[in-house]
C-alpha positions as CSV (number, residue, x, y, z in Angstrom):
1,M,0.0,0.0,0.0
2,P,1.5,3.3,-1.0
3,Q,2.6,5.6,1.9
4,G,0.3,8.5,2.7
5,T,-2.8,6.5,2.1
6,R,-5.0,4.8,4.6
7,A,-7.4,1.9,4.3
8,T,-11.0,3.1,4.8
9,K,-13.2,0.6,6.9
10,F,-16.5,0.0,5.0
11,P,-19.2,0.9,7.5
12,W,-21.1,-2.5,7.4
13,P,-22.7,-2.2,10.9
14,G,-24.2,1.1,9.8
15,L,-25.4,-0.2,6.6
16,L,-27.0,-3.2,8.3
17,K,-28.8,-0.9,10.7
18,I,-30.1,1.2,8.0
19,G,-31.2,-1.9,6.0
20,L,-33.0,-3.3,9.0
21,L,-34.8,-0.1,9.7
22,F,-35.8,0.2,6.0
23,L,-37.2,-3.3,6.0
24,L,-39.2,-2.6,9.2
25,I,-40.7,0.5,7.7
26,V,-41.6,-1.3,4.5
27,A,-43.2,-4.2,6.4
28,A,-45.1,-2.0,8.7
29,N,-46.5,0.0,5.7
30,L,-47.6,-3.2,4.0
31,L,-49.2,-4.4,7.2
32,A,-51.0,-1.2,7.6
33,G,-52.3,-1.4,4.0
34,W,-53.4,-5.1,4.5
35,I,-55.3,-4.4,7.7
36,A,-57.1,-1.5,6.1
37,G,-58.1,-3.8,3.2
38,L,-59.5,-6.3,5.6
39,L,-61.9,-3.7,7.0
40,K,-63.7,-3.4,3.7
41,F,-66.5,-5.9,4.3
42,E,-70.2,-5.7,4.8
43,L,-71.6,-5.4,8.3
44,L,-74.4,-7.9,8.9
45,P,-76.3,-9.1,12.0
46,S,-74.8,-12.6,11.4
47,N,-71.3,-11.5,11.6
48,E,-71.6,-9.0,14.5
49,E,-69.4,-10.9,17.0
50,F,-66.7,-11.4,14.3
51,V,-66.8,-7.8,13.4
52,H,-66.4,-6.7,17.0
53,R,-63.2,-8.8,17.3
54,I,-61.8,-7.4,13.9
55,I,-62.6,-3.8,15.0
56,M,-60.8,-4.1,18.5
57,T,-57.9,-6.0,16.8
58,A,-57.6,-3.2,14.2
59,A,-57.8,-0.5,16.8
60,I,-54.8,-2.0,18.6
61,A,-52.9,-2.5,15.4
62,Y,-53.7,1.1,14.5
63,A,-52.2,2.4,17.7
64,V,-49.1,0.2,17.4
65,L,-48.4,1.0,13.7
66,L,-49.1,4.8,14.3
67,A,-46.3,4.7,16.8
68,I,-43.8,3.6,14.2
69,P,-42.1,6.5,12.4
70,F,-42.9,6.8,8.6
71,V,-45.8,4.4,8.8
72,P,-49.2,5.9,7.7
73,G,-51.2,3.9,10.2
74,V,-53.8,6.6,10.0
75,E,-55.2,4.5,7.0
76,I,-56.6,2.0,9.5
77,G,-58.3,4.6,11.5
78,L,-59.9,6.2,8.4
79,A,-61.0,2.7,7.1
80,L,-62.7,2.1,10.5
81,I,-64.6,5.4,10.4
82,G,-65.4,4.9,6.7
83,M,-66.9,1.6,7.5
84,L,-68.8,2.4,10.7
85,G,-69.0,6.1,10.7
86,P,-69.4,8.5,13.7
87,P,-70.0,5.7,16.3
88,I,-66.4,4.5,15.9
89,V,-64.8,7.8,16.1
90,L,-64.1,7.8,19.9
91,L,-62.3,4.5,19.6
92,V,-60.2,5.7,16.8
93,Y,-59.5,8.9,18.7
94,V,-58.3,7.0,21.9
95,S,-56.2,4.7,19.8
96,T,-54.5,7.8,18.2
97,V,-53.7,9.3,21.5
98,A,-52.5,5.8,22.7
99,G,-50.3,5.3,19.7
100,L,-48.5,8.8,19.9
101,L,-48.1,8.3,23.7
102,L,-46.4,5.0,23.0
103,S,-44.0,6.7,20.6
104,F,-43.3,9.4,23.1
105,S,-42.7,6.9,25.8
106,V,-40.3,4.9,23.7
107,G,-38.5,8.2,22.9
108,R,-38.0,8.9,26.6
109,L,-36.3,5.6,27.0
110,I,-33.9,6.2,24.1
111,S,-30.6,8.0,25.3
112,L,-29.3,10.9,23.2
113,G,-26.2,8.9,22.9
114,G,-28.0,6.1,21.1
115,L,-29.6,8.6,18.8
116,I,-26.2,10.1,18.1
117,T,-24.9,6.8,17.1
118,L,-27.8,6.2,14.8
119,L,-27.3,9.7,13.1
120,D,-23.7,8.8,12.7
121,D,-24.7,5.6,10.9
122,F,-26.8,7.7,8.6
123,R,-23.9,10.1,8.1
124,L,-26.0,13.0,9.5
125,Q,-22.9,14.7,11.1
126,R,-24.4,18.1,11.7
127,A,-27.4,16.8,13.6
128,S,-25.1,14.3,15.4
129,R,-22.7,17.1,16.6
130,L,-25.7,19.3,17.6
131,L,-27.0,16.5,19.8
132,A,-23.6,15.7,21.2
133,T,-23.3,19.3,22.3
134,I,-26.7,19.4,24.1
135,E,-26.5,15.9,25.5
136,P,-24.9,17.0,28.9
137,M,-27.2,20.0,29.3
138,S,-30.3,20.4,31.4
139,K,-33.7,20.9,29.9
140,N,-33.5,24.7,30.3
141,E,-30.0,24.8,29.1
142,R,-31.0,22.9,25.9
143,L,-33.9,25.2,25.1
144,A,-31.6,28.3,25.6
145,F,-28.9,26.9,23.5
146,L,-31.5,26.0,20.6
147,L,-32.9,29.6,20.9
148,S,-29.4,31.0,20.6
149,K,-28.8,29.0,17.4
150,A,-32.2,29.7,15.8
151,P,-31.5,31.6,12.5
152,R,-35.0,32.9,11.8
153,R,-37.4,35.1,13.6
154,F,-40.3,32.7,13.9
155,V,-38.1,29.8,15.2
156,P,-37.4,31.3,18.6
157,F,-41.1,31.8,19.0
158,L,-41.8,28.2,18.2
159,L,-39.2,26.9,20.5
160,R,-40.4,29.1,23.4
161,N,-44.0,27.8,22.7
162,R,-42.8,24.3,22.1
163,Y,-46.1,22.6,22.9
164,L,-47.8,24.8,20.3
165,S,-45.2,23.8,17.9
166,L,-45.8,20.1,18.6
167,A,-49.5,20.5,18.0
168,I,-48.7,22.2,14.7
169,L,-46.3,19.5,13.6
170,F,-48.9,16.8,14.3
171,N,-51.4,18.5,12.0
172,L,-49.0,19.6,9.4
173,P,-49.8,18.3,5.9
174,G,-46.9,16.2,4.7
175,N,-45.5,15.5,8.1
176,F,-44.9,12.0,6.9
177,L,-41.6,13.4,5.4
178,I,-40.3,14.2,9.0
179,G,-41.5,10.7,10.4
180,G,-45.2,11.2,10.7
181,G,-46.9,11.3,14.1
182,G,-44.9,8.4,15.4
183,G,-41.6,9.9,14.5
184,I,-42.5,13.4,15.8
185,A,-43.5,11.8,19.1
186,I,-40.3,9.8,19.4
187,I,-38.2,12.9,18.7
188,A,-40.2,14.8,21.3
189,G,-39.5,12.1,23.9
190,V,-35.8,11.9,23.1
191,S,-35.4,15.7,23.2
192,G,-36.3,15.9,27.0
193,L,-38.1,19.2,26.4
194,Y,-41.6,17.9,27.0
195,S,-43.1,16.6,30.2
196,M,-45.4,13.5,30.0
197,L,-48.5,15.5,31.2
198,G,-47.8,18.3,28.8
199,F,-47.3,15.9,25.9
200,I,-50.6,14.1,26.6
201,S,-52.5,17.3,27.0
202,T,-51.1,18.5,23.7
203,V,-51.9,15.4,21.8
204,V,-55.5,15.2,23.3
205,I,-56.1,18.7,21.8
206,A,-54.0,18.4,18.6
207,V,-55.7,15.2,17.2
208,S,-59.3,16.3,18.2
209,P,-60.3,18.6,15.2
210,L,-60.9,15.7,12.7
211,P,-62.9,13.5,15.2
212,L,-65.0,16.5,16.2
213,A,-65.7,17.4,12.6
214,I,-66.8,13.8,11.8
215,L,-69.1,13.8,14.7
216,V,-70.6,17.2,13.6
217,F,-70.7,16.7,9.9
218,G,-70.5,12.9,9.2
219,K,-68.0,10.7,7.6
220,Q,-68.7,12.4,4.2
221,I,-66.0,14.9,4.9
222,L,-63.3,12.2,4.7
223,P,-61.3,12.1,1.4
224,G,-62.4,9.5,-1.1
């Protein structure tokens, strides 16, 4: 080997983690679509008990899938509402809150060090260095640091009103690109900037507009 050169170790462990994460997301998306397809059946008095079991199973699956980043589990909730209408809205609403709370709880269990390693595997060095900087800080110190680094006028406002920002993100069209509800909730948990009670209160309010609209106007407001 010529002098002045150095062998570069191929990042197999990082690629393996990325591949497994990708397969998990794909599998969860396929599962969500499959369950949504199962819900397209005719409701008859003769199959009432079977339908009840399917609905409860789908509600649990919806909550779990919604908790996984980049998985549009909301399709299952919409399929339930499309099939049964307003009477099922409360169950879907509770499942939505439960799924996001599950994601947030998982995020609180993940150390910033683990997330930094994951970001390094994805070669997201700027985000990794930022988290490495704030890792030893307290909650208030982290917020002050982020405020000091905010480049635009509206960003400090959103950081100071972080619960409002969280509610906006949950209802932001296209939030799938930043991980969907599950991804946003996990990041909120990892950040350490949100209390459990504050997060639950925010979610309860943030995900309520669509259920309330369906209760008032019926399922005809749903797309498709």
